[in-house]
C-alpha positions in Angstrom: 26.1 14.0 -25.4 23.3 14.6 -22.8 22.7 13.1 -19.4 20.7 9.9 -19.4 17.1 10.8 -17.9 16.0 9.2 -14.1 14.0 7.1 -16.3 16.2 5.8 -18.7 19.0 4.7 -15.8 16.1 3.0 -14.2 15.2 1.4 -17.5 18.7 -0.1 -17.8 18.6 -1.2 -14.2 15.3 -3.1 -14.6 16.6 -4.8 -17.9 19.4 -6.3 -15.6 17.1 -7.8 -13.3 15.9 -5.3 -10.4 13.2 -5.1 -8.6 10.4 -2.2 -8.6 11.1 -1.2 -5.0 15.3 -1.4 -5.5 14.6 0.6 -8.7 12.5 3.2 -6.1 14.8 3.4 -3.4 17.8 3.8 -6.2 16.4 6.8 -7.7 13.9 8.1 -4.6 11.0 7.8 -6.4 7.4 5.8 -5.3 7.0 2.1 -6.9 3.9 3.3 -8.5 6.1 5.4 -10.6 8.4 3.2 -11.4 5.6 1.0 -12.6 4.5 4.2 -14.8 7.6 4.6 -16.6 7.6 0.5 -17.3 4.4 1.2 -18.9 4.9 4.7 -20.6 8.2 3.5 -22.2 7.8 0.2 -22.9 10.7 -1.6 -20.7 11.3 -5.0 -21.8 13.3 -7.6 -19.7 14.8 -8.6 -22.7 16.3 -5.5 -23.4 14.7 -4.8 -26.7 14.3 -1.5 -26.3 10.8 0.5 -26.9 8.3 -1.6 -28.3 3.9 -1.3 -28.7 2.5 -2.5 -25.1 1.2 -5.5 -25.8 -2.6 -6.4 -24.5 -2.9 -8.8 -22.1 -4.7 -11.8 -23.5 -6.3 -12.5 -20.6 -7.3 -10.6 -17.2 -6.0 -13.8 -15.4 -2.9 -13.6 -16.4 -2.2 -9.9 -15.7 -3.1 -10.3 -12.0 -1.1 -13.8 -11.8 1.7 -11.3 -12.7 0.9 -8.8 -10.4 0.0 -11.2 -7.4 3.9 -12.6 -8.1 5.2 -9.1 -7.8 3.2 -8.0 -5.2 4.3 -11.5 -3.3 8.1 -11.0 -3.8 8.0 -7.5 -2.1 5.8 -8.7 0.7 8.3 -11.4 1.0 11.4 -9.0 0.8 9.7 -6.5 3.1 9.1 -9.0 5.7 12.5 -10.2 5.7 13.9 -6.6 5.9 11.2 -6.0 8.6 12.6 -8.8 10.5 16.5 -8.0 10.4 15.4 -4.4 11.8 13.4 -5.6 15.1 15.4 -6.1 18.3 15.5 -9.8 19.5 13.3 -10.2 21.8 13.4 -14.9 22.8 10.2 -14.8 24.6 8.5 -14.1 21.4 8.3 -15.5 17.7 8.8 -14.3 14.3 4.9 -13.9 13.7 5.0 -12.0 17.0 7.9 -9.7 16.4 6.0 -8.6 13.0 2.5 -7.9 14.6 4.9 -5.8 16.8 6.3 -3.9 14.0 3.0 -3.7 12.2 1.4 -2.0 15.2 3.9 0.1 15.6 3.4 1.6 12.1 -0.4 1.8 12.0 -1.7 1.4 15.8 -4.3 -0.7 14.2 -4.1 -4.4 16.1 -6.8 -6.3 14.1 -5.0 -5.3 10.9 -2.0 -5.8 12.3 -2.7 -9.2 13.5 -4.2 -10.2 10.0 -1.1 -8.7 8.1 1.4 -10.7 10.3 -0.6 -14.3 10.7 -2.5 -14.0 7.3 -5.6 -15.0 9.2 -9.3 -13.7 8.1 -10.4 -10.2 9.7 -12.7 -12.3 12.0 -9.8 -14.5 13.6 -7.8 -11.5 13.6 -10.0 -9.3 15.5 -10.6 -12.4 18.4 -6.7 -12.5 19.0 -5.1 -9.3 18.6 -5.3 -7.6 21.4 -4.4 -10.9 23.7 -1.1 -9.8 22.0 -1.2 -6.5 22.9 -1.1 -7.7 26.7 1.9 -9.7 26.2 5.0 -8.3 28.0 7.3 -9.2 25.6 5.4 -8.1 22.5 4.8 -4.4 24.5 8.6 -4.1 25.4 9.3 -4.5 21.6 6.9 -2.1 20.7 8.6 0.5 22.9 12.3 -0.7 21.5 10.9 0.1 18.5 9.5 3.3 19.3 12.8 4.5 21.0 14.5 3.5 17.7 11.5 5.1 15.4 14.5 6.8 13.1 16.0 3.5 11.4 14.9 3.6 8.0 13.1 0.5 7.8 10.6 2.0 9.8 7.5 3.7 8.3 7.1 7.5 9.7 4.0 9.0 11.1 3.8 11.1 7.9 3.9 7.6 5.4 0.7 6.3 7.5 -0.7 9.7 6.9 -0.4 9.8 3.2 -1.3 6.4 2.9 -4.8 7.0 4.5 -5.2 10.5 3.4 -5.2 8.6 -0.5 -7.6 5.4 1.1 -10.2 8.6 2.3 -10.3 11.0 -0.4 -8.9 9.0 -3.8 -11.6 9.6 -6.5 -11.8 5.5 -7.3 -14.1 7.0 -10.8 -10.3 7.3 -12.0 -9.8 4.2 -11.7 -12.6 1.9 -12.3 -14.7 1.5 -15.3 -18.6 1.2 -14.5 -20.5 -1.1 -16.6 -24.5 -2.6 -16.1 -22.8 -5.5 -15.5 -19.4 -5.2 -13.0 -16.9 -3.0 -12.3 -13.2 -3.5 -13.5 -10.3 -1.9 -12.6 -8.7 0.2 -15.7 -5.1 -0.3 -15.2 -4.1 -3.1 -12.6 -0.8 -2.5 -13.5 -0.5 1.3 -13.0 -3.0 1.1 -10.3 -2.4 2.1 -6.3 -2.7 -1.3 -5.0 -2.8 0.2 -1.7 -5.9 1.7 -2.4 -7.2 -2.0 -2.6 -7.8 -4.3 0.3 -8.1 -7.8 -1.7 -7.9 -9.2 -5.0 -8.8 -12.5 -6.0 -9.1 -14.4 -9.7 -13.0 -15.8 -10.2 -13.7 -19.1 -12.2 -13.8 -16.9 -15.5 -10.6 -15.3 -15.4 -11.8 -11.8 -14.0 -10.3 -10.2 -11.0 -12.9 -9.3 -8.2 -11.7 -6.9 -5.7 -12.4 -4.8 -2.6 -11.5 -1.3 -2.0 -9.9 0.0 0.7 -11.9 0.7 3.4 -13.0 4.7 3.3 -14.6 5.3 6.2 -12.1 3.7 8.8 -9.3 6.1 7.2 -11.3 8.8 7.4 -11.9 8.2 11.3 -8.1 7.5 11.6 -7.5 10.6 10.5 -9.6 12.2 12.6 -8.1 11.0 16.0 -4.9 11.4 14.6 -5.2 15.5 13.9 -6.7 15.9 16.9 -3.8 14.3 18.6 -1.4 16.4 16.3 -3.3 19.7 15.1 0.4 21.1 13.9 1.3 18.3 11.7 1.9 19.3 8.0 -0.8 17.5 6.0 -3.5 18.9 8.0 -4.2 22.2 6.0 -4.3 19.5 3.1 -7.1 17.0 5.1 -9.0 20.0 6.3 -9.3 21.4 2.2 -10.2 17.5 1.2 -12.6 17.1 4.2 -14.4 20.8 3.1 -14.4 19.3 -0.6 -16.1 16.0 0.9 -18.5 17.8 2.7 -19.5 20.3 -0.3 -20.2 17.1 -2.6 -22.6 15.8 0.0 -24.7 18.9 0.3 -24.5 19.3 -3.7 -25.9 15.5 -3.9 -28.7 16.0 -1.2 -29.7 18.9 -3.1 -30.1 17.1 -6.2 -31.8 14.7 -4.8 -29.7 12.0 -4.1 
């Protein structure tokens, strides 16, 4: 009798109620890989085995389900993050989250927005005030001293995220029509490539892609400071391709 493959074992865990993140960690794959298995092999929480993939009745239902899953994962991430942080009596829970997110990305505005759930304008006005707080500086230094903890993102994780944002071909993810643009398959899409999702009054999904220019700027600064990073060769190759496309577009009159 043959051994079950990873996706078959993962399906058993999925039917048993495990979350995408838990399955991904158990089998050493990404969350998007688990989602891809779920769609490709027609996983069913009720354990009914392979079945035809049902077409969603409306984009509203599909987006709402995706949003609930992402919220569960964010809530779990926050709970784990807080446990991983050192306990500093002089700062509160949201400040601890800000310290963790800033440690991961070195982006003060985005870290504040993520920790406090506010608008970008409000985050931009308040983020750098926190960076002058001695207790928060102490927390960030503690995190730097403990950077090998398993719950914290490595520099490689951040680089890979920005590489995806900077160089992903969105034509593979999006359908363009005369009236609108839609995501081809929301369930399989890499949600980190999108900054926000919103359901409109007609049940459709409005979305904003992550900022490609900011990702390129971050990568340029990072590789200037870390020329020996293992991702640098891939970055240089991608940049060469990007410049070649820009030159060709100008030659074609675009």
